[in-house]
C-alpha positions as YAML, in Angstrom:
chain: A
units: angstrom
residues:
- id: 1
  name: GLY
  ca: [105.74, 99.93, 114.70]
- id: 2
  name: ASP
  ca: [107.19, 102.11, 111.97]
- id: 3
  name: VAL
  ca: [107.62, 99.27, 109.49]
- id: 4
  name: TRP
  ca: [105.54, 99.68, 106.34]
- id: 5
  name: LEU
  ca: [104.63, 96.85, 104.06]
- id: 6
  name: MET
  ca: [103.51, 96.92, 100.43]
- id: 7
  name: ALA
  ca: [102.27, 93.71, 98.83]
- id: 8
  name: ASP
  ca: [101.27, 92.78, 95.29]
- id: 9
  name: LEU
  ca: [98.68, 90.14, 94.51]
- id: 10
  name: ARG
  ca: [98.28, 88.36, 91.19]
- id: 11
  name: ASN
  ca: [95.15, 86.25, 90.75]
- id: 12
  name: GLY
  ca: [94.62, 86.30, 94.51]
- id: 13
  name: ARG
  ca: [98.15, 85.03, 95.23]
- id: 14
  name: LEU
  ca: [100.82, 87.00, 97.09]
- id: 15
  name: THR
  ca: [103.60, 87.61, 94.55]
- id: 16
  name: LYS
  ca: [105.66, 90.49, 95.88]
- id: 17
  name: VAL
  ca: [106.35, 92.03, 99.26]
- id: 18
  name: ASP
  ca: [108.34, 95.20, 99.99]
- id: 19
  name: VAL
  ca: [109.12, 96.57, 103.45]
- id: 20
  name: SER
  ca: [110.27, 100.01, 104.51]
- id: 21
  name: GLY
  ca: [111.46, 101.30, 107.86]
- id: 22
  name: GLY
  ca: [112.68, 97.99, 109.25]
- id: 23
  name: PRO
  ca: [113.35, 94.35, 108.52]
- id: 24
  name: MET
  ca: [110.90, 92.03, 106.83]
- id: 25
  name: PRO
  ca: [109.29, 89.79, 109.46]
- id: 26
  name: GLN
  ca: [110.73, 86.27, 109.43]
- id: 27
  name: ALA
  ca: [107.25, 84.75, 109.17]
- id: 28
  name: LEU
  ca: [106.72, 86.66, 105.92]
- id: 29
  name: ILE
  ca: [110.11, 85.58, 104.56]
- id: 30
  name: ASP
  ca: [109.21, 81.98, 105.36]
- id: 31
  name: ALA
  ca: [105.83, 82.35, 103.66]
- id: 32
  name: MET
  ca: [107.36, 83.82, 100.49]
- id: 33
  name: LEU
  ca: [110.31, 81.43, 100.11]
- id: 34
  name: PRO
  ca: [110.04, 77.74, 99.36]
- id: 35
  name: PRO
  ca: [111.71, 75.52, 101.98]
- id: 36
  name: SER
  ca: [114.52, 74.69, 99.55]
- id: 37
  name: LEU
  ca: [115.68, 78.35, 99.55]
- id: 38
  name: ARG
  ca: [115.34, 79.20, 103.24]
- id: 39
  name: ASP
  ca: [118.87, 77.94, 103.95]
- id: 40
  name: ALA
  ca: [120.47, 79.21, 100.73]
- id: 41
  name: ARG
  ca: [124.05, 80.34, 101.32]
- id: 42
  name: GLU
  ca: [123.43, 83.76, 99.74]
- id: 43
  name: LEU
  ca: [120.66, 84.61, 102.23]
- id: 44
  name: GLY
  ca: [123.24, 84.54, 105.03]
- id: 45
  name: GLU
  ca: [124.82, 87.65, 103.50]
- id: 46
  name: PHE
  ca: [121.71, 89.79, 104.07]
- id: 47
  name: ALA
  ca: [121.53, 91.99, 107.15]
- id: 48
  name: ARG
  ca: [118.01, 92.97, 106.09]
- id: 49
  name: ILE
  ca: [115.71, 91.67, 103.37]
- id: 50
  name: THR
  ca: [113.53, 94.43, 101.92]
- id: 51
  name: GLN
  ca: [111.84, 92.73, 98.95]
- id: 52
  name: ILE
  ca: [110.85, 89.26, 97.81]
- id: 53
  name: GLU
  ca: [109.17, 88.70, 94.47]
- id: 54
  name: ARG
  ca: [107.82, 85.48, 92.99]
- id: 55
  name: LYS
  ca: [107.79, 86.05, 89.23]
- id: 56
  name: PRO
  ca: [105.16, 84.55, 86.89]
- id: 57
  name: GLU
  ca: [107.77, 82.24, 85.32]
- id: 58
  name: GLY
  ca: [108.64, 80.86, 88.78]
- id: 59
  name: GLU
  ca: [111.89, 82.70, 89.48]
- id: 60
  name: ILE
  ca: [112.31, 84.22, 92.93]
- id: 61
  name: GLU
  ca: [114.08, 87.55, 93.42]
- id: 62
  name: ILE
  ca: [115.29, 88.77, 96.81]
- id: 63
  name: GLU
  ca: [116.62, 92.26, 97.51]
- id: 64
  name: GLY
  ca: [118.03, 93.90, 100.61]
- id: 65
  name: GLN
  ca: [121.10, 95.18, 102.38]
- id: 66
  name: GLY
  ca: [124.27, 93.38, 103.32]
- id: 67
  name: ARG
  ca: [126.00, 93.74, 106.67]
- id: 68
  name: ASP
  ca: [128.44, 96.20, 105.08]
- id: 69
  name: GLY
  ca: [125.64, 98.45, 103.80]
- id: 70
  name: SER
  ca: [125.83, 97.18, 100.24]
- id: 71
  name: ALA
  ca: [122.75, 96.53, 98.15]
- id: 72
  name: ILE
  ca: [122.24, 92.83, 97.37]
- id: 73
  name: GLU
  ca: [119.95, 91.33, 94.74]
- id: 74
  name: VAL
  ca: [119.72, 87.57, 94.30]
- id: 75
  name: GLU
  ca: [117.56, 85.70, 91.82]
- id: 76
  name: TYR
  ca: [116.88, 81.96, 91.73]
- id: 77
  name: TRP
  ca: [115.54, 79.72, 88.97]
- id: 78
  name: PRO
  ca: [112.26, 77.90, 89.74]
- id: 79
  name: ASP
  ca: [114.23, 74.77, 90.68]
- id: 80
  name: GLY
  ca: [116.22, 76.70, 93.31]
- id: 81
  name: ARG
  ca: [119.48, 77.12, 91.40]
- id: 82
  name: LEU
  ca: [121.16, 80.53, 91.62]
- id: 83
  name: LYS
  ca: [120.38, 82.57, 88.52]
- id: 84
  name: GLU
  ca: [121.90, 85.95, 89.35]
- id: 85
  name: TYR
  ca: [123.77, 87.57, 92.21]
- id: 86
  name: ASP
  ca: [124.44, 91.33, 92.29]
- id: 87
  name: ARG
  ca: [126.15, 93.16, 95.10]
- id: 88
  name: ASP
  ca: [126.70, 96.91, 94.89]
- id: 89
  name: ARG
  ca: [128.91, 98.41, 97.53]
- id: 90
  name: ALA
  ca: [127.32, 101.07, 99.72]
- id: 91
  name: ASP
  ca: [125.72, 103.52, 97.30]
- id: 92
  name: ARG
  ca: [127.47, 106.85, 97.72]
- id: 93
  name: ARG
  ca: [125.02, 108.43, 95.27]
- id: 94
  name: LEU
  ca: [122.14, 108.51, 97.75]
- id: 95
  name: SER
  ca: [121.14, 112.12, 97.96]
- id: 96
  name: MET
  ca: [118.46, 111.87, 100.61]
- id: 97
  name: SER
  ca: [117.85, 109.81, 103.73]
- id: 98
  name: GLU
  ca: [114.45, 108.34, 104.53]
- id: 99
  name: ALA
  ca: [113.93, 111.03, 107.20]
- id: 100
  name: ALA
  ca: [114.84, 113.79, 104.71]
- id: 101
  name: ALA
  ca: [112.45, 112.34, 102.11]
- id: 102
  name: ARG
  ca: [109.62, 112.23, 104.64]
- id: 103
  name: ALA
  ca: [110.35, 115.83, 105.68]
- id: 104
  name: GLU
  ca: [110.43, 117.01, 102.06]
- id: 105
  name: LEU
  ca: [107.13, 115.27, 101.29]
- id: 106
  name: ALA
  ca: [105.53, 116.92, 104.32]
- id: 107
  name: ARG
  ca: [106.86, 120.32, 103.19]
- id: 108
  name: LEU
  ca: [105.29, 119.71, 99.76]
- id: 109
  name: GLY
  ca: [101.90, 118.96, 101.33]
- id: 110
  name: TYR
  ca: [101.94, 115.16, 101.26]
- id: 111
  name: ARG
  ca: [100.68, 113.37, 104.37]
- id: 112
  name: ASP
  ca: [100.27, 109.85, 105.73]
- id: 113
  name: VAL
  ca: [103.62, 108.96, 104.17]
- id: 114
  name: GLY
  ca: [103.95, 105.22, 104.46]
- id: 115
  name: PHE
  ca: [106.24, 103.10, 102.37]
- id: 116
  name: VAL
  ca: [109.59, 104.75, 101.53]
- id: 117
  name: SER
  ca: [112.28, 103.06, 99.44]
- id: 118
  name: LEU
  ca: [115.74, 104.55, 98.79]
- id: 119
  name: HIS
  ca: [117.33, 104.11, 95.36]
- id: 120
  name: GLY
  ca: [120.45, 105.54, 93.69]
- id: 121
  name: ARG
  ca: [119.44, 109.08, 92.82]
- id: 122
  name: HIS
  ca: [115.77, 108.88, 93.77]
- id: 123
  name: VAL
  ca: [113.39, 107.88, 96.52]
- id: 124
  name: GLU
  ca: [110.04, 106.14, 96.02]
- id: 125
  name: ALA
  ca: [107.17, 106.53, 98.46]
- id: 126
  name: VAL
  ca: [103.46, 106.03, 98.97]
- id: 127
  name: ALA
  ca: [101.50, 108.91, 100.54]
- id: 128
  name: ARG
  ca: [98.37, 111.04, 100.30]
- id: 129
  name: ASN
  ca: [98.83, 113.99, 97.96]
- id: 130
  name: PRO
  ca: [97.62, 117.49, 98.89]
- id: 131
  name: TRP
  ca: [94.18, 116.61, 97.46]
- id: 132
  name: GLY
  ca: [93.81, 113.50, 99.63]
- id: 133
  name: ASP
  ca: [94.46, 110.85, 96.96]
- id: 134
  name: TRP
  ca: [96.78, 107.90, 97.65]
- id: 135
  name: VAL
  ca: [99.71, 108.09, 95.23]
- id: 136
  name: GLU
  ca: [103.03, 106.47, 94.45]
- id: 137
  name: LEU
  ca: [105.77, 109.07, 94.20]
- id: 138
  name: ARG
  ca: [109.31, 109.35, 92.98]
- id: 139
  name: ILE
  ca: [111.50, 112.14, 94.35]
- id: 140
  name: ASP
  ca: [114.68, 112.99, 92.46]
- id: 141
  name: ASP
  ca: [118.04, 113.76, 94.04]
- id: 142
  name: ARG
  ca: [117.14, 117.46, 94.30]
- id: 143
  name: GLY
  ca: [113.92, 116.82, 96.25]
- id: 144
  name: ARG
  ca: [111.59, 117.35, 93.28]
- id: 145
  name: ILE
  ca: [108.64, 115.08, 92.56]
- id: 146
  name: ASP
  ca: [109.37, 113.64, 89.13]
- id: 147
  name: ARG
  ca: [106.55, 111.06, 89.10]
- id: 148
  name: GLU
  ca: [103.21, 110.76, 90.83]
- id: 149
  name: ARG
  ca: [100.61, 108.16, 89.98]
- id: 150
  name: ALA
  ca: [97.41, 106.94, 91.57]
- id: 151
  name: PHE
  ca: [97.91, 104.12, 94.02]
- id: 152
  name: VAL
  ca: [95.18, 101.52, 94.39]
- id: 153
  name: ARG
  ca: [95.19, 99.83, 97.76]
...
């Protein structure tokens, strides 16, 4: 469908997965989380998980949205104990929706816009620039591209 996935590999091992445009598939969540964390109390607060990262030191970080629209970030120690829990109420600073970001990128000549991630006062995306190169972009709250870098896929 319209769900985009971006994955990072380290030494041939899947270490980070981000999704855009929909929920992360349950099979992917199960593959990224050890069995001891799959029933963690904090995971029940997510309406949608958008990122899971397995850090080199063994910590696991999970990000997503709560049922009330808040941003949730949870991090666990390698042994499964809760390390950090952050919950930010619905971010009123968002200046651009995903649809608006896609429209602005198209207007600026970017195409094949795939992954889009909303953040406080900016949006990050992966797309082809006007010259046909795959790039990672950051759009500020005024719709200006403030970062573009080559994206290796």
